[in-house]
C-alpha positions as CSV (number, residue, x, y, z in Angstrom):
1,X,-0.1,0.0,0.4
2,X,1.3,3.5,-1.0
3,X,1.8,5.7,2.1
4,X,-0.5,8.5,2.2
5,X,0.9,11.8,3.4
6,X,-1.0,14.2,5.1
7,X,-0.9,16.7,2.4
8,X,-0.5,16.1,-1.5
9,X,2.8,16.9,-3.2
10,X,3.2,20.1,-4.8
11,X,1.0,22.1,-2.0
12,X,2.8,24.4,0.4
13,X,2.7,23.1,3.8
14,X,1.3,24.9,6.7
15,X,0.1,24.1,10.0
16,X,-3.7,25.1,8.9
17,X,-3.9,23.1,6.1
18,X,-2.2,20.3,7.7
19,X,-5.5,20.5,10.0
20,X,-7.9,20.7,7.2
21,X,-6.7,17.5,5.5
22,X,-6.5,15.4,8.7
23,X,-10.0,17.1,10.1
24,X,-11.8,16.2,6.8
25,X,-10.2,12.5,6.6
26,X,-11.5,11.5,9.8
27,X,-14.8,12.3,9.0
28,X,-14.5,10.7,5.7
29,X,-13.0,7.7,7.6
30,X,-16.3,7.5,9.2
31,X,-18.0,6.1,5.6
32,X,-16.2,2.8,4.4
33,X,-16.7,1.3,1.3
34,X,-19.6,-0.4,2.1
35,X,-21.3,2.3,3.1
36,X,-20.9,4.1,-0.2
37,X,-21.5,0.9,-2.0
38,X,-24.9,0.5,-0.5
39,X,-25.6,4.3,-1.0
40,X,-24.5,3.5,-5.1
41,X,-26.9,0.4,-5.5
42,X,-30.0,2.0,-3.6
43,X,-29.6,5.2,-5.1
44,X,-30.0,7.0,-1.8
45,X,-28.4,10.4,-1.1
46,X,-25.6,10.4,1.6
47,X,-27.3,12.5,3.8
48,X,-25.3,11.7,6.7
49,X,-22.2,12.5,5.2
50,X,-23.5,15.4,4.2
51,X,-24.7,16.3,7.5
52,X,-21.3,15.5,9.2
53,X,-19.5,18.2,6.6
54,X,-22.1,20.5,7.3
55,X,-21.8,20.3,11.3
56,X,-17.9,21.0,11.3
57,X,-18.4,23.8,9.1
58,X,-16.6,22.5,6.2
59,X,-19.6,23.4,3.7
60,X,-18.2,27.4,4.4
61,X,-14.9,26.9,3.8
62,X,-14.7,29.6,1.0
63,X,-17.7,31.7,2.4
64,X,-17.1,35.0,4.0
65,X,-16.0,35.1,7.8
66,X,-18.5,37.7,8.4
67,X,-21.6,35.1,7.2
68,X,-20.5,32.0,9.3
69,X,-17.7,30.9,7.0
70,X,-14.2,30.2,6.9
71,X,-13.0,32.7,4.4
72,X,-10.4,30.5,3.2
73,X,-9.2,30.4,-0.9
74,X,-9.4,27.6,-3.7
75,X,-6.6,25.9,-2.6
76,X,-7.9,25.0,0.6
77,X,-11.3,24.2,-1.1
78,X,-9.1,22.1,-3.6
79,X,-7.3,20.5,-0.6
80,X,-10.8,19.5,1.2
81,X,-12.0,17.9,-1.8
82,X,-9.1,16.0,-2.9
83,X,-9.2,14.7,0.6
84,X,-13.3,14.0,0.1
85,X,-11.9,12.1,-3.5
86,X,-9.2,9.9,-1.8
87,X,-11.8,8.3,0.8
88,X,-14.2,5.8,0.0
89,X,-16.9,8.1,-1.2
90,X,-15.0,9.0,-4.7
91,X,-16.7,11.0,-6.7
92,X,-20.1,10.6,-5.0
93,X,-18.8,12.2,-2.0
94,X,-17.8,15.2,-3.7
95,X,-20.8,15.8,-5.4
96,X,-22.8,15.9,-2.4
97,X,-21.0,19.2,-1.4
98,X,-19.3,20.2,-4.2
99,X,-21.8,23.1,-5.4
100,X,-20.9,24.6,-2.1
101,X,-17.7,25.4,-3.0
102,X,-17.9,27.1,-6.2
103,X,-21.8,27.4,-7.4
104,X,-22.3,30.4,-4.3
105,X,-19.3,32.6,-6.0
106,X,-21.7,34.7,-7.8
107,X,-23.3,35.6,-4.5
108,X,-20.4,36.4,-3.1
109,X,-19.1,38.3,-5.8
110,X,-22.0,40.2,-6.7
111,X,-24.9,39.7,-4.5
112,X,-26.1,42.5,-2.4
113,X,-25.4,42.6,1.8
114,X,-28.8,41.6,2.2
115,X,-28.8,38.6,-0.3
116,X,-25.7,37.4,1.2
117,X,-27.1,37.8,5.0
118,X,-30.1,35.7,3.7
119,X,-28.8,32.7,1.9
120,X,-24.9,32.2,2.6
121,X,-25.6,30.8,6.4
122,X,-28.1,28.4,5.4
123,X,-26.2,27.2,2.8
124,X,-22.9,27.0,5.5
125,X,-25.4,25.0,7.7
126,X,-26.8,22.4,5.4
127,X,-30.4,23.8,5.7
128,X,-30.6,24.8,2.0
129,X,-29.3,22.6,-0.7
130,X,-28.7,24.1,-4.3
131,X,-28.9,22.7,-7.6
132,X,-27.0,24.3,-10.2
133,X,-28.9,24.8,-13.9
134,X,-26.7,25.8,-16.6
135,X,-27.0,23.0,-19.1
136,X,-29.8,22.5,-21.3
137,X,-30.3,19.4,-23.8
138,X,-30.5,22.0,-27.0
139,X,-27.7,23.8,-25.8
140,X,-24.9,21.6,-24.5
141,X,-21.5,23.3,-23.9
142,X,-22.7,26.3,-25.7
143,X,-23.9,28.3,-22.9
144,X,-25.0,31.4,-24.9
145,X,-27.6,29.0,-26.8
146,X,-29.9,28.6,-23.8
147,X,-33.5,29.2,-23.9
148,X,-34.9,29.3,-20.2
149,X,-36.5,32.8,-20.2
150,X,-37.3,34.7,-17.6
151,X,-39.6,37.6,-18.5
152,X,-40.2,40.8,-16.6
153,X,-43.4,41.0,-15.1
154,X,-43.4,44.4,-12.6
155,X,-41.4,43.4,-9.8
156,X,-41.2,39.9,-10.4
157,X,-39.7,37.7,-12.9
158,X,-41.4,34.5,-14.7
159,X,-39.1,31.6,-15.6
160,X,-39.9,29.2,-17.9
161,X,-37.3,26.4,-19.7
162,X,-36.0,23.2,-19.2
163,X,-32.7,21.9,-17.6
164,X,-30.6,19.1,-17.8
165,X,-27.5,17.2,-15.7
166,X,-28.9,19.1,-12.6
167,X,-27.2,17.4,-9.7
168,X,-29.1,16.8,-6.4
169,X,-32.4,18.3,-7.7
170,X,-34.1,15.4,-6.1
171,X,-33.3,16.9,-2.7
172,X,-32.2,20.7,-3.3
173,X,-34.8,23.2,-2.4
174,X,-32.9,25.9,-4.0
175,X,-31.5,26.2,-7.7
176,X,-28.9,28.8,-9.1
177,X,-30.3,29.3,-12.6
178,X,-29.1,30.9,-15.7
179,X,-31.4,32.2,-17.5
180,X,-32.0,34.4,-20.7
181,X,-33.8,37.9,-20.0
182,X,-33.4,38.8,-23.5
183,X,-33.0,36.7,-26.5
184,X,-29.7,35.9,-28.3
185,X,-31.4,37.5,-31.5
186,X,-32.0,40.8,-30.0
187,X,-28.5,41.1,-28.4
188,X,-25.3,42.7,-29.5
189,X,-22.9,40.0,-28.3
190,X,-24.1,36.1,-27.8
191,X,-23.1,36.4,-24.7
192,X,-25.3,39.5,-23.6
193,X,-29.0,38.9,-22.4
194,X,-27.9,36.4,-19.8
195,X,-29.2,36.6,-15.8
196,X,-29.1,35.2,-12.8
197,X,-31.2,34.0,-10.2
198,X,-31.1,32.2,-6.7
199,X,-34.6,30.8,-6.3
200,X,-36.6,28.0,-4.4
201,X,-37.4,25.1,-6.2
202,X,-40.9,25.3,-5.8
203,X,-42.3,21.8,-7.3
204,X,-45.5,23.2,-8.3
205,X,-44.0,24.9,-11.1
206,X,-40.8,22.7,-11.4
207,X,-40.8,19.2,-12.6
208,X,-37.7,17.2,-11.9
209,X,-37.0,13.6,-13.7
210,X,-33.9,11.4,-12.6
211,X,-31.5,10.3,-15.2
212,X,-30.5,6.8,-14.7
213,X,-27.1,6.8,-15.4
214,X,-23.4,5.1,-15.3
215,X,-22.3,5.6,-12.2
216,X,-22.5,7.7,-9.1
217,X,-26.1,6.4,-8.1
218,X,-25.9,8.0,-4.3
219,X,-26.1,11.5,-5.7
220,X,-28.8,12.2,-8.4
221,X,-28.6,13.8,-11.8
222,X,-31.6,15.4,-13.6
223,X,-33.7,17.0,-16.2
224,X,-35.5,19.9,-15.0
225,X,-38.5,21.5,-16.6
226,X,-39.6,24.7,-15.5
227,X,-43.0,26.5,-16.4
228,X,-44.4,29.6,-15.3
229,X,-42.0,29.9,-12.1
230,X,-42.2,33.4,-10.7
231,X,-39.2,34.9,-8.3
232,X,-38.7,38.4,-7.0
233,X,-36.2,40.6,-8.6
234,X,-34.8,40.4,-5.0
235,X,-33.8,37.0,-6.0
236,X,-31.6,38.2,-8.9
237,X,-28.0,38.2,-8.6
238,X,-26.2,41.1,-9.8
239,X,-27.5,43.6,-13.2
240,X,-30.0,42.3,-15.5
241,X,-28.4,40.8,-18.4
242,X,-25.0,40.0,-16.7
243,X,-25.1,36.8,-15.7
244,X,-23.1,35.3,-18.3
245,X,-19.8,37.5,-17.1
246,X,-20.8,36.2,-13.2
247,X,-20.4,32.5,-14.5
248,X,-17.4,33.0,-16.2
249,X,-16.0,33.7,-12.5
250,X,-17.1,30.0,-11.1
251,X,-15.7,28.1,-14.4
252,X,-11.7,28.3,-13.0
253,X,-12.7,27.3,-9.2
254,X,-14.7,24.6,-10.6
255,X,-12.2,23.0,-12.7
256,X,-9.7,23.2,-10.2
257,X,-12.0,21.4,-7.6
258,X,-12.9,18.8,-9.9
259,X,-9.0,18.5,-11.2
260,X,-7.9,17.8,-7.0
261,X,-11.1,15.2,-6.7
262,X,-10.0,13.5,-9.3
263,X,-6.4,12.9,-8.5
264,X,-7.9,11.9,-5.1
265,X,-10.0,9.2,-6.5
266,X,-7.0,8.1,-8.8
267,X,-4.7,8.0,-5.9
268,X,-7.2,5.6,-3.7
269,X,-7.7,3.2,-7.2
270,X,-4.2,3.1,-7.3
271,X,-3.7,2.2,-3.5
272,X,-6.3,-0.7,-4.0
273,X,-4.3,-2.1,-6.9
274,X,-1.0,-1.6,-5.3
275,X,-2.3,-3.7,-2.2
276,X,-3.9,-6.5,-4.1
277,X,-0.8,-7.0,-6.2
278,X,0.8,-7.2,-3.1
279,X,-1.4,-10.0,-1.8
280,X,-2.5,-11.8,-4.7
281,X,-0.7,-15.0,-5.9
282,X,-0.8,-16.8,-9.4
283,X,1.7,-19.5,-10.3
284,X,3.2,-19.4,-6.8
285,X,4.2,-16.0,-7.1
286,X,2.6,-12.1,-6.1
287,X,0.9,-10.8,-9.2
288,X,2.8,-7.4,-8.1
289,X,6.3,-9.0,-8.9
290,X,5.3,-9.2,-12.7
291,X,6.6,-5.9,-15.2
292,X,3.3,-6.4,-16.6
293,X,1.5,-5.2,-13.3
294,X,4.2,-3.4,-12.0
295,X,4.5,-0.9,-15.0
296,X,1.1,0.4,-15.7
297,X,0.6,1.0,-11.9
298,X,4.1,3.0,-11.8
299,X,3.4,5.0,-14.8
300,X,-0.1,6.1,-13.3
301,X,1.7,7.1,-10.1
302,X,3.8,9.1,-12.1
303,X,0.7,10.5,-14.1
304,X,-1.1,11.4,-10.9
305,X,1.9,13.2,-9.4
306,X,2.6,15.4,-12.7
307,X,-1.0,16.4,-12.8
308,X,-1.2,17.1,-9.2
309,X,1.3,19.6,-9.4
310,X,-0.6,21.5,-11.9
311,X,-4.0,21.6,-9.7
312,X,-2.0,23.3,-7.2
313,X,-0.4,25.8,-9.5
314,X,-3.8,26.7,-11.0
315,X,-4.9,27.2,-7.2
316,X,-2.1,29.4,-6.1
317,X,-2.4,31.4,-9.0
318,X,-5.9,31.5,-8.8
319,X,-5.7,32.6,-4.8
320,X,-3.2,35.3,-6.1
321,X,-5.8,37.2,-8.6
322,X,-3.7,36.1,-11.1
323,X,-4.9,34.6,-14.7
324,X,-5.0,30.7,-14.5
325,X,-7.3,29.6,-16.9
326,X,-5.0,27.6,-18.9
327,X,-3.6,26.0,-15.8
328,X,-7.0,25.7,-14.6
329,X,-8.1,23.9,-17.9
330,X,-4.6,21.9,-18.1
331,X,-5.2,20.6,-14.8
332,X,-9.2,19.0,-15.1
333,X,-7.8,18.0,-18.3
334,X,-4.5,15.9,-17.0
335,X,-6.0,14.9,-13.4
336,X,-9.1,13.3,-15.4
337,X,-7.3,11.4,-17.6
338,X,-4.7,10.2,-15.2
339,X,-7.4,9.0,-12.9
340,X,-9.3,7.4,-15.4
341,X,-5.8,5.2,-16.4
342,X,-5.7,4.8,-12.5
343,X,-9.0,3.2,-12.0
344,X,-9.1,1.2,-15.2
345,X,-5.7,-0.6,-14.4
346,X,-6.9,-0.9,-10.6
347,X,-10.2,-2.9,-12.1
348,X,-7.5,-4.5,-14.5
349,X,-5.1,-5.4,-11.9
350,X,-8.0,-7.4,-9.4
351,X,-8.6,-9.3,-13.0
352,X,-12.1,-10.8,-12.5
353,X,-12.5,-9.6,-9.0
354,X,-12.0,-6.1,-10.4
355,X,-15.7,-6.4,-12.0
356,X,-17.1,-7.3,-8.8
357,X,-18.7,-5.0,-6.5
358,X,-17.4,-6.5,-3.7
359,X,-13.8,-4.9,-4.1
360,X,-15.3,-1.5,-4.9
361,X,-12.9,-0.8,-7.8
362,X,-15.4,-0.7,-10.5
363,X,-17.3,1.9,-8.5
364,X,-14.4,4.2,-8.9
365,X,-14.2,3.5,-12.6
366,X,-17.8,4.1,-13.3
367,X,-17.6,7.3,-11.1
368,X,-14.3,8.8,-12.5
369,X,-16.3,8.8,-15.9
370,X,-17.7,12.2,-14.9
371,X,-14.4,13.8,-14.5
372,X,-13.7,13.5,-18.1
373,X,-16.7,14.5,-19.4
374,X,-17.9,17.6,-17.2
375,X,-17.7,20.1,-16.7
376,X,-16.4,20.7,-20.2
377,X,-15.0,18.2,-22.3
378,X,-11.4,17.2,-23.1
379,X,-11.7,18.7,-26.5
380,X,-12.7,21.8,-25.8
381,X,-9.9,22.4,-23.5
382,X,-7.4,21.5,-26.0
383,X,-9.5,24.1,-28.3
384,X,-9.1,26.3,-25.7
385,X,-5.2,25.5,-25.1
386,X,-4.7,26.1,-29.0
387,X,-6.5,29.2,-29.2
388,X,-5.4,31.1,-25.6
389,X,-1.9,29.6,-25.3
390,X,-0.5,28.8,-28.5
391,X,-2.0,31.5,-30.6
392,X,-3.9,29.2,-33.2
393,X,-6.9,30.0,-34.8
394,X,-10.4,29.7,-33.0
395,X,-11.7,26.3,-34.3
396,X,-15.4,26.6,-33.4
């Protein structure tokens, strides 16, 4: 078994960060593989884990101190999520609390003092659970093409439309919604006319249909249909028509967090593979003696460590308020690929038993697929790097 240090390599060590990693790990260790396997198979939300993280204050790690949060940076949040990702809960555990760390950033940066005092403490305490509504069935990654409309009606707005892949909407009572307050055809730029709202998930006007999916059964994904949802203008974040620019502020932190989570998951899978390879005997020798087992696992360790360094570089740049788009995207790309390979190799190291739920590595493989797909595809990241870093012509 690979020795797990308190802090991942590449992150600057401080007593505060040591405490974060140790404290979060203690909570995670209370929920073992069997707990998460049952949640996955029964498709039940991990309320116990979510409550434990809320009670210890971790849902507010990036929230301002004046509203009850810890006021820490993306580096500390990524450290927390790396620790969660390396636990038995892997991506399901991460997804149950993930949105608290990047979703409310627009509220923190652009919300009024009244909105912050009304919303943030309830997010930190876990009283409110929020689902993030951006993606739409016909828009995909082209967020400017969303069709969900918010039409002004005096002091209110009436919202109608649809969203897809809204995680936790089965249990959420709030939604962070990206809408169009002006059709794209009437806008000078495609990014104009988009407005952000933080609203009640009123199920008399919102239909939530769960999507059956490959993995992460413990945390639901949904297609959501909104019909005539009336919301107050006091629930609009920032100015009308400025939603896309606010949304951009969440992109780099989300990519950094997803990358940190993926590294943790890949490392856990590698730990399992190494442990099994050192115990399993075939033809009177441990399979870990065979280079056909050793070499892929060694390669995964190197790939995970290299991607891990990019994660902390991106987080450091973000917290220093320096440009980090290339680093955040590269971290997500490299971490997702390295973690996927590690999970795949963990399954194959276990042979037939890797396909059995009893050994859990098949669950890790099913869940790590998310990091390769969301929140942005590998291909779009490569297009971004080609254009923004290498200076090549835009391809889309």
